[in-house]
N, C-alpha and C positions, 0 to 999 in steps of 0.2 A: 504493500500500500504506500509506503514511503517513497519507493522508486516512481510509482505512478504519479504521485502528487508532485514530485520533483519535475517530471516530464511536463505535467500540466502547467506548472509555474513557468518553465522555460518557454513553452509554446505561447503563453499569454504575453511574456516579455518580448518574444520574437515578433508576434503580431503587432504589438505596440510600436516596436522599432520600425518595422516595415511599413506601417501605416502613418508614420510621422511625416512631417513636411519634407524631410530630406534624409537620405542616408549618406550624403556627402556632408562633411563638416569642415569649417574653417576655424582655426584656433591658433593664436600666437604666431601669426605669420606663415602658417603651414596649412595645407589642404589635405584632408583625409577621406578615405572611403570606409564607412563603417560596415561591420559584418556581424552576423550572429549565426552560430551553429551549435548543435548539441554537444559536439566533441570538445570545443574550446570556449564556448560561451560567447560573450560579447567582446568586441574589440574594434580596432581601427588600424588601417594601414596608410601610410603617407603616400600621396600621389607625387612622385618625384618630378620636379621641374614645373609644376603648375604655378601660374601667376596668381598670387594671393588676391591682389586688388581687383582683377577683372574676372576671376573665376565665378561661374554661374552654373547652377544645376539646371539641366533640361528635364530629366525625369530620374527615376531611381537607378538607371543604368548608364545614363549619358550626362555629360557636363561639357563645358567649354570655357576657355579664357581667350585673351586677345590673340593667342598664337595657335592653339590646338583644340581639337575635339577629343574628348576622353570617353572611352567605353570601359566601364568598370575602372580598373587602374591603368589601362593602357591608352596610349595616344593612337587615335584612328588616323593612320598615315594617309596623307594626301587630302584629307577632308578640309573643306573651307569653313573655318570657325564662324565667320561673319554671316554665312547664309545657311548653315546647317539647321535642319528642321525635321519635325516629325511628319511622316506621311500617314502611317497607320501603326500606332504604338502597340496595340494588342497583337498584331501579326508581324511585327518586327521590321517595318519599312521606314526608311529615313532617306533624306536627300540633302544635297547642297546645290549650288549653282552649276556644278560640273558633273556630278555623279548621283546615282541612286544606289542605296545600300539595302541589303536584306540580311537580317539577323535571325530569321526564323529557324534555320538549320545551322549546324556547326560548320566549322571551317575557318581558315585563317583569312582568306580573301572574301570579303562580304560585298564587293562591288558587283552590281548587275551590269555587265559589259554591254555597251551600245544602247542602254536605256537613256531616254531623253528626259531630264528632270522637269522640263517645262510642261510636257504633255503626259507625264507618267500618272497612271491610275492603278489602283488595286482592284482586282476583280472580286465579285461577291464571295467566291470560294477561294480560299488560300490553298497553296501558294501561287496561284495564277495572277498575272498582272500584265499590263500592256502600256504602250505609248502610241503615238500617232503612226508609227511605222512597224512595230514588232509586238509579238506576244511572248511572254516569258513564263517558264515554270521554275520557281525558286530563282536561281541566278542565271538560268540557261535560256537562251533565245531559241524559239521553236523554228526548225528548218524541216521542210519548206514553210514559208510564212502562211498561216491560216487565212481563210477567206473572212469576209466581213461578218458572217453569221457565226463566228466562233463562240462556242458555249462550253464552259467547264461542266462536267457531269459530277465529279467528286474531286477529292484531293489529287488523284493521279490520272484520271481519264478525262478527255475532252473531245469535242467534234467541231467541224466547221461546215456541216451540211454535205460534205463530200469525203473528207478524210476522218480517220480516227487517230487520236494521239494518246500515247502513254507517256506521261510527263512531257519531256521535250522532243520525243521521237514520234514521227509519223508511222503508223502501222499500215504500210501500203498494201499488205497482203489481205487486209480485212475487207469483207464485203459490207459496205455501209448499211445497207437496208436490213440485213439479217443479224447484224452484230449485237451481241448481248454481253453486258458486263456482269460477271459473277462476283465472287469474293476472293480476297487474298491475292489479288493480282491476276486471277484467271478470267478469261473471257472466251467467247466462241461465236462463230457465225455458221452458216450452212455448209461451209467447206472445211474449216479448221478450228482447232482449239488453240488458244494462246495463253502463255504465261508472260505477263507484262507485254513487251513488244515482240516476243518471239513465238513462232509457231511450234507447238509440240507435235513433232512428226509422227505420222501413222497413228494418230489418236482420233477415233471417230466422234465427231461432235454430238451426234444423236444419242450416243451411249455415255457421254461424259457427265459425271456427277461430282460436284465439290463436296468436301467433307469439312473437317475442322482443322485449324492450325496448319494451313497450307497443304493439307492432304487432299487427294482427289482420286477418282478411279473411272475406268470404263468397264466393260464386261470381263476383261481379261487381266488388266494390269492396274497396279496401284502406283500413284504418282505423288512425289513430295517436292515442293518448291519447283514444280514444273518439270521435274525429271522422273523418268520411268524407273522405279526402284525394284519391283518384284511382281510376281504373279499375285493377283488379288486374293486368290485362295490362300497363299502363304501368309499374306498380311493379315487376313481375317483370322487364321489359326493362331498367329502370334498375339493378335489383339485380344482374342477370346481368352487365351491363357493368361495374359497380363491382367485382365479384368477379374478372373477367378482368383489370382494371387492377391490382388488388392482387396477383394471381398473377403477372402479366407486366408489371411496371412499365416504362415507357419509360426508356431510359438516355440 
């Protein structure tokens, strides 16, 4: 009970800190980024080189001074501090007069290459976005360029009335009229079964059934992450044995 109460107190403190007006702090001529975690508690780390007088918070993860834009503790290299602004904070989009940035996924380089800051917009479904010339999935430009009636279907799939796209890749083998999105990256049309943007060879779409956790099967084979793994009968036998062992573990 004591441990649980300690965790509760920590979580209350963490919520208070994170909901405060800023988790950047200026004190005695220095600038700090505050932190809180269960392992080490509360603390702060100095932001090296930050200009004390002109330092301003943009939100909980970004700040700027007369020289630089800061993401957490690090300088965002190449960013223009005077024009840096939020495009869509909840989905991780920012821009300045020269570039557009996406922080929705990991990676060192957060620039969306070729995106035009002046015309850039975020689509209703993330991580799709566009400007006056191009469409982007996360930080990647779609090639070939979609038509005007481009429409994201979910986080990974989109269409333009003629082509199907998986993330930034056009699935040129797909039959647009009969194409159906399934789950876990699987899809099919009247000719093929797909895993993401690739055809699963020699897999009959009329027999294909998705399962759970990236598994699927046709009448003969079991597939995992789009790869043919074994005969369906072999998979079913092993799955049945596993379920029996879970239900009746040996003591």
